[in-house]
N, C-alpha and C positions, 0 to 999 in steps of 0.2 A: 348435173351439181359442182358448184366451184369449189375451192378449198374453204373461202371464206364462208358459203353458205352451209358448211361440213361445221364448218367450228361455229357457227352462230346456233345451229341447232342443237348441238352438243351442249353448248353453255348454257341452252334453254332451258333441255332437259337435266342439267345440273341446279339449276334453278330451281326447277319444280320440286325435286325431289328434297332440296334443303328449305324450302317453304313446308313443305308436307311434314318435316322429321322436327325442326325447332319451332321453337313458339314464338317466332314473329309474327306468322300470319304471312299476309299479303302485304303487309305495311311494318314499317319501324316504329316502336312503341316511342313515342314523346313524352322525354321528361316531365311529368305533372308532380303537382305538388300533394302528397301524402294525406288522405284524410284524418280530421283529427280522431275517429271512431278506431283506427287502427291501434293494436297493441303496440307499443313503442318504448325503444331504451336511448331515445336521443340525447336525454337529458345526462347521460353517461359519456356522450361522446367529449365532452370537455375534458376527461381525464388527458385526452392523446396531449393537451397543449396546458396542462398542468406543470407549474415549475419544480423541477425534481432535479436534486444537486446531483443524482447519481446519473442520470441521462448527459450532463454537461460532463462527468467524469468521464461516462463511454465513448462520449465523442472524443476527448480529447486524445483518450487512449487509441481510438481510432488511426488519430490524425499521426500521431508521435509514434505508436509500433515498436514500443520499447522493448518488447519481448520477440521480435521479429524474426529473430533466428531460432525461433524455438517453435511459435504458433502466431498465425495471423488472429487479432482481434478484431471480432465482428461486432458490428454497433446494432444493436437487437431494436426492434420498433417498441419501444420501453413504454411507459407512462411517462408524458413529457416529453419523450424524444423528439418531438416534431417541431416545440417551441426553441430548441438550440441553435439549429438554421436561422430562423427567424430572428433569434436575437442578434447572432452573428451577422446576418444582411441588413440588419440596422443599424450595427456599428459599421459597416461599410457606407452605407447613405450618409452616416452623422459624422465620421472622422473624416480627416483629412490631411494626409501626410505625416503621419503618425505612427504607431504599433500596429502592424497587418493584424486585421481584426481574427485571424486564425490561430495567430500565437496569445491574443489576448483569452480567446476563448480555450486554450491550451492552459492558461495560468490563472482561470478563475478558481481554481482549488487549491492554488499554490499557499503554501505557508513557509514564513520565514522563522526556524528557532532561533531564539537567542542562547547562546553558549559561553562556556568561558573556555579558554584553550592558551596553551604555550605556540600557536601560531597568532598571525596578524588577524584572523579573519574573528568576527563578532557574531556572526549569522551564517546560517549554513540552510538552501533550498530546498525542501522537500516540495516535489513536483509530481506530473505524471511521468516523468523521466527516471524517475529511481522511486516508485510508487512502494516497492518493497520495503522499504525505510519507515511507511507510515505504520505499518504494524509494531515497529519495533518502539517505537516512541509513544504508541497508544498501546504498549503491552497492560496485560489486565493486572492490577492490584490485587495485593492478599485481602484476603477477607478478614474484617475483624469480629472475634470471639470475647464475650465477657462472661463471668463466672455468675452464680448466685447474686454475687454483692457488688457486683457492678463493675468488679475490677479487670481490667484487659489480661487475656492469658494468651492470644497469638494475634497474627494480624501486622499492626504496624506500618500501613501502606507508604506513610513517609520515609520508612527507611527501606523501600523496595530500590534494588537497582540491578539496571539490564547492560548489559555489556555489549557491544557490538564492533566486532572486527571488520571493518568497511576496506575494499580494495576495488577499484575500477568501477565507481559507484553506476555510472549511466551505461557501463558495458553491458548488453545481453549475455547471460552465461554462457552460453553454450550455441554450438550449431547445432542445424539436424543430424547433421551427420558426425558429430563428436561421439567419445566414448560413455560420456554421463548421460545423453539425451536419448538411450536406446534400453532405459530401464523400463520394464513393465507400466510402473505406474504412471510414469511422465508418457509414454505412446499412447496408454488408454486415455487419457486425459487429453491430450492433445487432438485424439480422433472425436472426443465429445465436444470438443471445443468448435471444430469446425463441423460437426454434424448440426450444432446446436445453431449455427446461422443458417446452415442449409435447410433446416426445417422451417425457418421463419420465411425464408423466399418463398418454399414449398406452400405454406399455409397462405399465404398473399396470393400465389399463381392460382391456388384452387379458387380462392374467392372471386379472385377475378373473372375466371373461368364461367364460373356458374351463376356470377352476375350478369356476364354477357347472356348466357343459353336463357337465363328466366328473363330478359329483358327488364333487368333492374338496373337501368342506366348511371343512378346515382350510385349505386353500390360498385358499379363497374369502375367510374370514374374512382371514388376513394382509392378500390385497391389497386387500381393501374399507376395512380401516383405514387401509393406506397410501395408498390411494387420497383417503380423506375429508383424512390430514394434507394430503396433495400439495393439494386444494382449498384448505384455510383459508390453507396458505402463498401461494397462487396471490392469493386476495382481499386477505390483506395486503399483497403484494406491490404494490399498486394503492392504497397509502396509506402512511401513515407513522405508527408507532404512537410512535416513539422522535424526538423533535424536538431538533435542536440550540438552546440558550438561551445567551442574552448581553445583560447591561446596556447599557442605551444608552452610548454611549462618543462622546465628541466628536472630532470631525475632524480629524486631525492629520496633514499631509503629510510631517514631516519624518523622512529615511531615519534608521533604525535597523538596528543589525546585534547578531544573537543567533548565537553559536561554541558550536557543539557538538563536543568532543572523544572522539572511539569509544575504545573501551576498547584498552589494548595491544595485546591480541592480536591485534586486528584493525587497527588503526590507522589513520590519515586525521581527518581536519577535514572539519566540515561547517559553513559559515558561512549563515546565513538573514539576507536581506537584504530590507526593506520598510519600507511607513511605518510611524509609529508607532502609527496608529489600527489598521492592519491587526495587525500583532503585538501588540497590546494584546487586541484581540478573541481572537485565537489564545489567547490566556492566559487567558481568562475564561471562554469558551465552555464550555458543561458539555452533559448529556445529561439529558433529562427526559422521562417516558412521558405522553401524550395523554390527559389524565384524562377520557377521554366514555365513556358507554356502549356505543357501538357498538365503540370501541378494545376495552374490557374484553372483550367480548363475542367479540370476534376472538381477542384474547389467549390467553381461555378455552380458545377451541375447539382454536386451535394446541395448546395444552398437553394437553389431553385425549387429541385423535385422536394428539397424539403418542408419550403414555406407554400408550395402547392399542397403537399398534404397536410398541413395545419390547418389551410384553410379549407380543403375539403372534410376533413372531421368534425368541423362545425356546419358548413353548407350539405354535405350530401348527407350526414348522419341523420340527420332530422327527417331528410326525405325519402331514403330508402327502407327498404323493407325490415320487419322485426326479425327475421331470422338470421339477415344477414349484418344487423347489426350485431345479435350475440357472436357471430363470428369474427367481425372486426375486434369487440371487447375480449373476447377468447384470446385473439392474438395478441391485444396490450399485456393482458394478465400473464400469457405464457413467456412472454419477451421480458418483462419485469421479473419474472421468475427467472428467468435463465441468466439474465446478468447477474443477480445473486450467485448464482451456479458457476458462471464463468470466473466472477471475482475470486472464488473460493479454489476453483481449479487453479487459475493463474497463481496464487498466494503459494498453494504446493507445490507447483513445477518450478517457481523461482526459487523457492528456499532448497527443495533438495539441489537441484542443479549449481547454486551459488556455494551450497556448503560442500557440495561432491567434488566441486572445481576449485575450492580452496580459495575463494575469492569473499566469502564471507562469513562469519559464525557470530550465533547470538546466544548468549546465555542470561538468563533471568534468573536474581537470588530475592527471594521471596520469604517473609518472616523473620527479617532481623530487629530483633528487641530494642537494638540502637544502631547510631549512623557508625559507629566505630568498627561494630559487627559486620556491618554490612562492606566497609572499606577492607577487614581483615578476610572478610570470605571471599572478597573480590580478586585478594592477591594470593592467598594460601588456599582456596577450596579447589580440591582436584577437577570440579565442574569447568573452571577456566581454564585450565591447563596453562601455556607458555603464551599461545597467540592470544587470550582476550586477557590475561593477567594484566594488574594494573600497578606491578610493583614501582613501575616508572612515573607514576603520574605524580607529581609534586600538588597534593590537595591546600596546602598550606599558601603555597606561592600562589594560587588562583583563587585564592579566598575563600576556599570552600571549607576549611578548618579554620580556629583560631591560631596566630601564629607565636604559641608559647611552647617550650621546652619538652612538654608531656607530648603533643600530638606529631613536632618536629622530629622527636626520638622514637615515637612510635613508627614514622614513615621508614626511618633508618633501620629499625629494629625488619619490618617488614620486608625490607628490600634485603638485609641479609639473610632473613629465613629464607629468601626466595632463591637467592643464589649459594646455599648451604646445601651439601649433600652425605654430609655425616648428622648423627643425633648430636653429638657434642657440638658441631656448630651451632644446631639450632639453641641448645640449653645456652651457651657462651652468647647468643644474639640478646635471648630475652633477660639474662643477667646484667650485661651491658645497659640495656635500656634500664634495669630496675635500679642499678647502681649509679645511673648518671641523671635521672628525673626523679628519686625516691626521698622524700625529707626525711633525714635522719636527726628531727631535733626532739623537742618532748612532745612536739604534737599537741601542744595547747592552742594552737591558734586554729578554728575552726575549718579556715580556708585551706590551712596544710592538711588537717586529716580529709577532706576532699580530694586534693589533689592526690594524696596517698592510693584513696579509695578508688579515683577513678584508672590510677595506673593498675591497680589490683586486677581491675575488673577486664582493663585491655588486655593483660597479659592472659589471665583466665580465657578471654573469649579467643588468643591466641591460641592457646593450647588446646581447646576444645576442637577447634578447626582441624589443627594438625592431626589430632586424635581421630577425627573422624575421615580423616583423608587417607590416612592408613599409608602414607608416604613415606613418613620420618618418624620413628617411634622415639617418644621422648623418654630420657633417662635421667634422673636426677639423683645423685649422689648422696651421701648420706649428710657431705660437706653442705652442699645446696640445701638439705630439709633445715640443718641445725641452721644457717642463715636465716632460712625465712622463719624459724621461728622466734628469735633474737628480733626481727624484725616486729613481727606480729607483737612481741611482748613490749615494746615501745610503744605502742597502742594504749 
């Protein structure tokens, strides 16, 4: 018996065993349309191609990988996840000699916030490259509460103020070998993020294997296409197809401010504070597709496998067996919930690492009954410290407060108090403000009385903030008290 004959006999023996063990029988089952009497969940298959903004954002984070030095963002097979590559592929076919569709995909969720600033810029860009700032802009406003008479006793969301010190806005906060990335919380969440993407691939692999073993060709095709799309996404997560680019900017450590006033229906003010070169880098940074052969291959692999997955979600879902339909729907539900978990984990990791590395700090001051109280707390409150203090912000110069002696004097008073180290210097700054702005006439004019009441309120708010801070105890001499009584007697 020749070697060739022996090999043929062995292969024939293996084929006989396979035919006896697997459910294919002597012939491979041809794909047939399913009977209408079977239990079906195919109408739910359209969920795979529904419009989902979170899927677009997840795909953008996959391409940009803004946290690549900490963890790799996995694009999960969520509801509507297969529609994003289809839309990007259509952009490729429809556009010519314009912005790269991958960049357009990454900027679908981009927002330009109007600002008032002591720089030359009037807008700042918030996109997937600096996604951690979105939580600062969308901070939760204070809750309004009213008494039985309908009078407001707490809340005032219009006077809420968030202060964010920003540095190197688009830079990942730490590397995997850095000292801050080794904390237990960060390490645990990084591991869970990695496992989340691996579980998605495991579920798709199990679905593909069992579909093949049971002879469900429609289910096998669907799971194989999705598994190939997951594989392409996993490879992309270990690179960066869309990068942030910025022209060279001269280093300038001068502190600047950018103020964003949220819409009236939401209320509140967001103040960004940072060095001149950091804010300028933020304003000038753009996204650019890495134009290389390897990046193009990965990009087109992701588009083609995603488009095939979207088509199979409809064509194969209609004809595959009910149990595999449930498995596929379970993968969609798991992936959609996993994306929410990934977003929360990424938010916690970014906040902890950026604050521990002193790249950013965020302070939110709620429950301010007046706008002046919010400004005073943003300048003197112990929560803001030096990094987030608004002592250098010219509110009247940016037309955020009326240009009147009362408010310009208030700014000077707050700057003097911030620079004070002794209690008598604080009292002197308050008295200087009162003497410079207070009207000593007969107070017969109603507007004069209102101005004096406003000055008294501002001073009271400043003193209350200083007393709560326990940083500089206020000491008022008998002469100061007598002076106050003389002023009040004029009223």
